[in-house]
Each structure stands twice: as structure tokens, then as C-alpha cells.
C-alpha positions in Angstrom: -25.5 49.2 -55.0 -28.6 46.5 -57.1 -31.8 45.8 -54.8 -32.8 42.4 -53.7 -35.6 42.4 -56.8 -32.9 43.5 -59.0 -31.0 40.5 -59.4 -32.3 38.8 -62.1 -31.8 42.3 -64.4 -28.3 41.6 -64.1 -26.1 38.6 -65.1 -23.7 39.1 -62.9 -25.2 39.6 -59.0 -27.2 36.4 -60.9 -24.5 33.9 -60.4 -23.1 36.2 -56.9 -27.3 35.6 -56.1 -27.9 31.8 -57.0 -24.3 30.5 -55.2 -24.8 32.0 -52.6 -28.9 30.4 -51.9 -28.0 26.7 -52.7 -25.1 27.6 -50.6 -27.2 28.2 -47.8 -29.5 25.9 -48.6 -26.5 22.8 -47.8 -25.7 24.0 -45.4 -29.1 25.3 -43.2 -28.5 28.4 -42.8 -30.9 30.3 -41.3 -31.2 34.1 -42.5 -32.3 36.1 -39.5 -32.0 39.5 -41.6 -34.3 41.9 -44.2 -35.5 40.2 -47.3 -35.4 43.1 -48.2 -31.4 43.8 -47.0 -29.4 45.9 -50.1 -25.9 44.7 -51.4 -23.3 45.1 -53.4 -20.5 42.3 -55.6 -18.2 42.8 -52.2 -20.9 41.8 -50.5 -22.3 39.4 -51.5 -18.7 37.7 -52.9 -17.8 37.8 -49.0 -21.4 35.9 -47.5 -19.8 33.1 -50.3 -16.2 32.7 -48.4 -17.5 33.2 -45.5 -19.8 30.4 -45.8 -17.4 27.9 -47.8 -15.2 28.5 -45.0 -17.4 27.5 -42.8 -18.2 24.9 -44.9 -14.5 23.8 -44.2 -14.7 24.4 -40.8 -17.9 21.7 -40.4 -15.5 18.4 -41.9 -12.1 19.4 -40.4 -12.5 21.4 -36.9 -9.3 22.7 -36.7 -6.9 20.9 -33.1 -7.9 23.6 -30.6 -11.9 23.1 -30.9 -11.5 18.9 -30.9 -13.1 16.4 -28.2 -11.1 16.4 -24.8 -8.8 13.2 -25.1 -6.2 12.4 -22.7 -2.6 11.2 -24.8 -5.5 10.7 -28.1 -7.3 8.6 -26.0 -11.5 10.0 -25.3 -12.1 9.6 -21.8 -15.5 7.7 -22.5 -12.5 4.7 -23.6 -12.7 1.6 -21.4 -9.5 1.2 -19.4 -7.2 -1.4 -21.7 -5.2 -4.2 -20.1 -1.6 -2.3 -21.0 0.9 -3.1 -17.5 2.4 -0.1 -18.7 -0.4 3.1 -18.8 -0.3 5.1 -16.1 -3.2 5.6 -15.7 -4.8 9.1 -17.0 -8.0 8.8 -16.6 -7.8 8.5 -13.3 -8.0 11.2 -10.5 -4.5 13.4 -9.4 -4.5 11.1 -5.7 -3.6 7.7 -7.6 -1.1 9.2 -9.3 0.5 10.2 -5.6 -0.6 6.9 -5.2 2.3 5.4 -8.1 4.7 7.8 -6.5 4.2 6.2 -2.7 4.4 2.8 -4.3 7.9 2.6 -6.1 9.0 4.9 -3.1 12.3 3.2 -2.6 13.1 5.0 0.5 9.8 3.8 2.1 10.2 0.7 1.2 14.2 0.3 2.9 11.6 2.1 5.9 9.8 -0.8 5.9 11.6 -4.0 5.9 14.2 -2.3 7.5 11.3 -2.2 11.1 10.6 -5.6 10.1 14.4 -6.3 10.9 14.7 -4.0 13.9 11.4 -6.0 15.3 12.1 -9.4 15.1 15.4 -8.7 17.1 13.5 -7.5 19.8 11.6 -10.5 19.3 15.0 -12.8 19.3 15.9 -10.9 22.2 12.4 -11.3 24.3 12.3 -14.7 23.4 16.6 -15.6 24.6 16.1 -13.8 28.1 13.1 -15.5 28.7 14.5 -18.3 27.9 17.4 -17.5 30.2 14.9 -16.3 33.0 13.9 -20.3 33.1 16.7 -21.7 33.2 17.8 -18.9 36.3 14.7 -20.1 37.8 14.8 -24.2 37.5 18.7 -23.8 38.7 17.3 -21.1 42.1 14.2 -24.2 41.8 11.5 -21.8 42.2 7.9 -24.3 40.5 6.2 -24.3 38.1 3.4 -22.9 39.5 5.3 -19.9 40.2 6.5 -20.2 37.3 2.5 -20.1 35.7 1.5 -17.3 38.2 4.0 -14.9 37.1 2.4 -12.0 39.4 4.0 -9.3 41.9 1.9 -11.0 44.6 2.8 -14.7 44.0 6.3 -13.4 43.4 6.0 -11.5 46.7 4.8 -14.0 49.2 7.2 -16.3 47.8 10.6 -14.8 48.0 9.4 -14.5 51.3 8.7 -17.7 52.6 11.9 -19.2 51.5 13.8 -16.5 52.4 14.9 -15.5 48.3 14.6 -12.3 48.3 17.5 -11.7 45.7 14.8 -14.0 43.1 12.2 -10.9 43.0 15.0 -8.4 43.0 16.0 -10.3 40.1 12.0 -10.9 38.7 11.4 -7.1 38.8 14.5 -6.5 36.5 13.4 -9.4 34.3 9.7 -8.1 34.3 11.1 -4.8 33.5 13.3 -5.9 30.4 10.6 -8.1 29.4 8.0 -4.9 29.0 10.0 -2.9 27.1 11.6 -5.8 24.6 8.3 -7.1 23.9 6.2 -3.2 24.0 9.1 -1.8 21.3 8.7 -4.8 18.8 5.6 -4.7 18.9 5.9 -1.2 18.4 8.2 -1.3 15.3 5.3 -4.0 13.6 2.7 -1.4 14.0 4.9 1.3 11.3 5.3 -2.6 9.4 2.2 -2.7 9.3 1.8 1.7 8.6 4.4 1.7 6.1 2.8 -0.7 4.2 -0.5 0.7 4.2 1.1 3.8 2.2 2.4 1.9 0.1 0.0 -0.1 -0.8 -3.1 1.7 -0.1 -4.1 -2.3 0.9 -6.5 -2.7 3.9 -5.3 -6.3 4.7 -2.0 -4.4 6.2 -4.2 -3.1 9.0 -3.8 -6.1 10.0 0.3 -6.1 11.1 -1.2 -2.1 12.6 -3.5 -4.6 15.2 -0.7 -8.3 15.9 1.2 -5.0 17.3 -1.4 -3.5 19.0 -2.1 -6.7 21.4 1.2 -7.5 21.7 2.0 -3.9 23.5 -1.3 -4.5 25.4 0.1 -7.9 25.7 2.8 -6.5 27.9 1.0 -4.1 30.1 -1.2 -7.0 31.4 -0.2 -7.8 34.9 -2.0 -10.9 35.4 -1.0 -14.2 33.2 -4.3 -14.8 32.3 -4.3 -11.0 30.4 -1.4 -12.1 28.7 -2.4 -15.1 27.5 -4.9 -14.3 25.9 -3.6 -11.3 24.2 -0.6 -13.2 23.1 -3.7 -15.0 20.9 -4.9 -12.3 20.1 -1.8 -11.2 18.6 -0.4 -14.5 17.0 -2.8 -15.1 15.2 -2.8 -11.7 13.2 0.4 -12.3 13.0 -0.5 -15.6 10.9 -4.1 -13.3 8.9 -0.7 -11.4 7.6 1.5 -14.1 6.8 -1.1 -15.8 4.6 -1.8 -12.2 2.8 2.4 -11.8 2.2 2.3 -15.2 0.3 -1.4 -14.7 -1.4 0.6 -10.7 -2.4 1.6 -11.1 -6.3 5.0 -9.8 -7.5 5.0 -8.0 -10.5 7.9 -8.3 -10.9 10.4 -11.1 -12.2 12.6 -13.4 -9.6 10.1 -13.3 -7.0 11.6 -16.5 -5.4 14.3 -14.5 -2.5 10.9 -12.8 -1.2 9.1 -16.1 -0.9 11.1 -18.0 0.8 10.7 -15.3 3.3 7.4 -15.0 3.9 7.2 -19.3 3.9 10.0 -18.2 7.1 7.3 -15.7 8.4 4.2 -18.5 8.1 6.2 -20.3 9.9 7.1 -19.0 12.4 3.8 -17.6 12.8 2.2 -21.2 13.2 4.8 -22.3 15.7 3.9 -18.9 17.6 0.0 -19.3 17.3 1.1 -23.3 18.5 2.6 -22.2 21.9 -0.2 -19.1 22.1 -3.0 -22.3 22.8 0.0 -24.8 25.4 0.5 -21.5 27.6 -3.3 -20.6 27.6 -4.3 -24.9 28.6 -1.2 -23.9 31.9 0.7 -26.0 29.8 4.3 -24.2 29.1 8.0 -25.7 30.2 11.0 -25.3 28.4 10.5 -27.0 24.8 7.8 -23.7 23.7 10.1 -20.5 25.1 13.0 -22.9 22.8 9.8 -23.2 19.7 9.4 -19.2 20.4 13.7 -18.9 19.7 13.4 -20.7 17.1 10.3 -19.0 16.0 12.1 -15.3 16.0 14.6 -17.2 14.4 12.6 -17.3 11.4 11.1 -13.5 11.4 14.7 -12.0 11.7 15.9 -14.5 8.3 12.6 -13.7 7.1 13.1 -9.9 7.0 17.0 -10.8 6.0 16.2 -12.7 3.0 13.6 -9.4 2.3 15.8 -7.0 2.2 18.1 -9.0 0.9 16.6 -9.4 -2.4 15.1 -6.3 -2.7 18.8 -4.6 -2.7 19.1 -7.1 -5.4 16.7 -7.1 -8.1 17.1 -2.9 -7.0 20.7 -2.8 -8.7 19.3 -5.5 -11.2 16.9 -2.7 -12.4 19.6 0.3 -12.0 21.8 -1.7 -13.9 19.2 -2.2 -16.5 17.2 1.2 -16.7 17.7 4.2 -18.4 16.3 7.0 -16.8 18.1 5.3 -13.5 14.9 4.4 -11.2 14.8 1.3 -10.2 12.8 -0.4 -6.8 10.5 -3.2 -6.9 7.2 -2.3 -7.9 5.3 -4.7 -5.3 6.4 -6.0 -2.1 
């Protein structure tokens, strides 16, 4: 063994000692061992090798110790504008949202509920038109039709000996409530499904429109039904505006736009009918306008699902992974 005090007396040891000291100074390594430590040649050589490895480690650390990144992009990197990016920097709930947004099953379930709701509303309008024509043939005054309460109908049918008309009215009211509630309920389903698909709070407007429609159907007075109808149709009008302003992220949205425009026209006609109802000037033309509005809504629903099927088939045909769904509607 050679003590530190004897290093200058031995040429080979002096080389190791000078290399050792210079390397320590360049690497800025602080020695923690006592200065009077005793080292042999093998120990000095091992220390020099360890310091060289430390320098190499500083210059190019191993991959396992690299800063944490996702897809070779640092976490601090700002969001880019690449639409193909899958947003790995966002929490896992957003990845779940991506899967829900592209769900074929939710899309077609929403379209199916829209079709059923439109069919119930169209049936409701036709039933109302049929009842109006029936009462006019039987000579029922317009003020009785406007009041449309059980007390008014009971009094009028008793005075005119037309109890059979009262029975018809009861059957009509039951059918009216059932059709109105079912149609409004399916619109609530459409709003909830679209809320899940898009995470857009504006889809709650359609839910509120359906709820207002159900309240109107269950109202016992003409004034209450008219007010809740007024609220419901204006909610539908806001939803129609929302559909027109919604951006589609695929090519060829003409069919969807046609459906949105038809839905908007139908909502406008319903708003006009609600104003006439509040003014208590309903007539045959209002009911006929309601029938036409419901036909527009049904056409809108059929157009939407037809366009969905067309673009789905187009994307599946041109997709290598077999996934083809319209990403945004």
C-alpha cells in the first residue's frame, strides 16, 4: 500500500493521483472520505473508472431516466392544432369522452328517439285535427272548444243532450295526453343522449322543451296548457338555432343541414301557433299549420338518420380499421 504522503515519490502513483485530482476538480465532486485515507493502485484505477462513467452519465443519461414525456412530447408542451392528435395530455375522462362521442350505438339511438318523438307529435296533430272537424260537424261552438275543460263540456253536453260528444271528448283527451307525453318524453331522451355524446350544456334546452311539453299535456286548464306550450315551442326554437350553429367535422353535411333547416321552420311555425293560442284566436288553419310543422320535424329526423347511414357506410368502406362513425352531429 502507498499512503497519500508518499504519492510524489512514486511516478506511477503520481500519474494516478494527478488524474484523480484533475478529474475530481472538473466534475466538481466533493470528497467525503478523510484525506489521510490509504489507497492502492487497484483502488485508484477503480475510482478513475467510476468518475469517467459518471461523466458519461451526465452527458447522455439512459432512456429510463429521461424526463417524463407522452409520445415524445414533454408534458409542458402546449396543445397543438393537429386534429388527428388523440389528446394524450388530457385526463382519462376525456379519452372516455372520445369513445362516447364516436359511438355508433348512441348516435342511432338518438336518431331513433327523434323519429319516434316526431311520429307521436304528428299523430297528436292529426288527432287534434280530426277532433276539431268532428266537433264542427256536430255544431260545437268555438268558445267551448277554446275553454276545453271538463266542467264546460259537461255543462254544454247536458244542456244540448249530447252526452255522446262528452264521451268522445273524454276519449280524445286521454289520447291527447298519451301522445303528447310520449312525444315529449322521447325528445327528453334525445336531449339526454346528445348531452352524453357532446358534453354540451345547450343540449339541456331540448330536455327542458320535452319536460315543458309533458307539463302542458298534464295541465287541466286551457290557459296552463297554452303557457307551457309557449315555453316548450320556444325551447325547441332555441335548439333549432343550436343545431344550425353546430360545426360538423366531416365533409358533405348538406343532408344534415337540410334536416336542421326543416326543424327550424317547424319550430318557427309552432311559435306562431303559440302566439295565436295566447291571443285565443285558434282556428282550423292553426291546427293545419301544426300538422305541417310535425311533418317537417319527421322529415328532419328521417333525413338525419339517412345521412348518418350514408356517411357511416362511406367511412367504413374507406377505413382500414373498420371504424366508421360520423364524429359530430
